[in-house]
N, C-alpha and C positions, 0 to 999 in steps of 0.2 A: 516435588521435593522444588525448591529454589536454589539455584546456584548463579551467582553473579561471579565473572572471572575466573570460573572452574571452582570457586570459594562456596559450600555450604552455607545458607543462611536461614533455611525454615522450611518447615513443609507447608505446602498450600493446601486449600481447599479445593472440594470438585468445581465449586462455583467459582471460584479465584482460575482454576487452568482453565474449565471452558471459558471465561472471560478472556483469560490470557489467549487460547486458540481463536477465539473471534478476531480479537485487537490485531493478533500478528496475518491471519488471512486477510484481513482489510486493509493491512501495513503494506503488505506484499504485493497486493490485488493495486492500489495506487500510486507504489513507487515505481512499480510495473509501467503504469500507465505514463507517469511521469518523464521517465526517462525514454520511452518511445514519442513521447510529445517535444522534449526537449531536444532528444536527437533529430527530429524528423525538423523540426524550428532552425538548429545547429547548421543543418545542411540545405537549407533553402526550398524544403519541401511543405514547409508553413502555408505559405502563399500557394501555392499550388495545390494543396490540400483542400484550403480555403473556395479554391476557386473551382473546383471540381466536387464539390458536396453533394451535385445530385447526380453523380457519375455511379457507376455499378462499383469502383474502384473502392479496395478495404482503406477503411479508417481507423482510429485508435476508437476504442470504444470508451467512453470516459468512466472516471471513477472518481468515487469521493472519498475526502479524507477517513481514517478511523475513526469511530466514532465514541468510542471509550476512550480515550489518552489515558484519563483517572487511574484507572486499572492499575498503569506502570508507575505512577508516584504514591499508589496504597500501599505496593509492597514493599 
């Protein structure tokens, strides 16, 4: 079932549900990456992160933007 602002819109197919799950997972991974990268840059850690790229210190893993944004428009 598809709800927007707690209002029932329609039932969705299994394929649409699967595509939405994949999109949502990719979106959350991307936003987590973006927020971590932004907060590091905001507090001056970005230059330090770049200069210590060869160190063993943990860095933020890159994440791609979601690959199927059309699913949101199709629904």
